C-alpha positions in Angstrom: -17.0 6.5 -5.2 -15.2 3.2 -6.0 -12.5 2.0 -3.7 -8.9 2.6 -5.0 -6.8 -0.5 -5.5 -3.1 0.2 -5.8 -1.0 -2.7 -7.1 2.1 -3.9 -8.9 1.2 -6.1 -11.9 4.1 -8.6 -11.3 3.4 -9.1 -7.6 1.9 -12.5 -6.8 0.1 -11.1 -3.7 -1.5 -8.3 -5.8 -2.6 -11.0 -8.3 -4.3 -13.0 -5.5 -6.0 -9.8 -4.3 -7.2 -9.0 -7.8 -8.6 -12.5 -8.2 -10.5 -12.1 -4.9 -11.9 -8.8 -6.0 -12.9 -10.1 -9.4 -14.3 -13.4 -8.0 -16.5 -11.4 -5.6 -17.5 -8.7 -8.1 -16.0 -5.9 -6.1 -15.7 -2.9 -8.4 -12.5 -0.9 -7.8 -10.4 1.8 -9.5 -7.1 0.2 -10.4 -3.8 2.1 -10.1 -0.5 0.6 -11.2 2.0 1.8 -8.5 4.9 1.7 -11.1 3.0 4.2 -13.3 1.6 6.4 -10.6 3.2 6.4 -7.1 1.1 7.6 -4.2 1.9 11.2 -3.3 3.1 12.3 0.1 -0.3 13.9 0.8 -2.2 10.7 -0.2 0.1 8.6 2.0 -0.3 11.0 5.0 -4.1 10.8 4.7 -4.1 7.0 4.4 -1.7 6.7 7.4 -4.1 8.9 9.5 -7.2 6.9 8.4 -5.5 3.5 9.0 -4.1 4.3 12.4 -1.2 2.1 11.5 2.5 2.9 12.1 4.3 4.3 9.1 6.5 1.2 8.9 3.5 -0.9 7.9 3.3 1.1 4.6 6.9 0.1 3.7 7.7 -3.0 1.6 10.2 -4.3 4.2 10.9 -7.4 2.1 11.7 -5.4 -1.0 15.1 -5.0 -2.6 15.1 -1.2 -2.5 14.2 -1.3 1.3 17.2 -3.5 1.9 19.6 -1.7 -0.4 18.8 1.6 1.4 19.3 -0.1 4.8 16.0 1.3 5.9 15.7 -1.3 8.7 18.3 0.8 10.5 17.4 4.3 9.1 13.5 4.3 9.4 13.3 4.2 13.2 15.4 7.4 13.2 13.2 9.3 10.8 10.2 11.5 11.6 6.9 10.5 10.0 7.2 13.4 7.7 10.7 12.2 6.5 9.4 8.6 6.2 6.4 9.8 4.1 8.6 11.9 1.9 10.9 8.9 1.2 7.9 6.6 0.7 6.5 8.9 -2.0 9.6 8.8 -4.1 9.2 5.2 -5.5 6.4 2.7 -5.6 9.0 0.0 -5.0 9.1 1.1 -1.3 5.4 0.9 -0.8 3.8 -2.3 0.6 1.3 -3.6 -1.9 -1.5 -3.9 -2.5 -3.3 -1.0 -1.0 -7.1 -0.8 -0.9 -8.5 2.5 0.1 -12.3 3.2 0.4 -15.2 3.8 2.8 -14.0 0.7 4.7 -10.7 2.4 5.5 -7.3 1.4 4.3 -6.1 -2.2 3.8 -2.3 -2.6 3.5 -1.3 -5.9 2.0 -3.7 -8.7 1.1 -5.3 -10.5 4.0 -8.3 -12.4 2.7 -10.2 -12.1 6.0 -10.1 -8.3 5.8 -11.2 -8.3 2.1 -14.1 -10.6 3.0 -15.6 -7.8 5.0 -16.3 -6.1 1.7 -18.4 -8.9 0.3 
């Protein structure tokens, strides 16, 4: 099964990740996060696989995150509540996400992607 690459088309970081994937002939299934947001169940599974804290899945530099004052609210939420909120809009999710046999990559860090080549 191809790795799943979740991205936002206007995001410059996502564009750099796509360029890396294409330049290195890494075949992925693309999913535009604005058209199909990850479900709570998907996010829960990826959180468990990654071993990362829930906050790493949040786009902490995004407008929606700041407008909702999540810097203050998120630490008070249970993981279940945080996952529920995260599943409501793709604008809250840190992008890109790359999910596959390698695990879950949150954001684009070239050195991590290079392990796929």
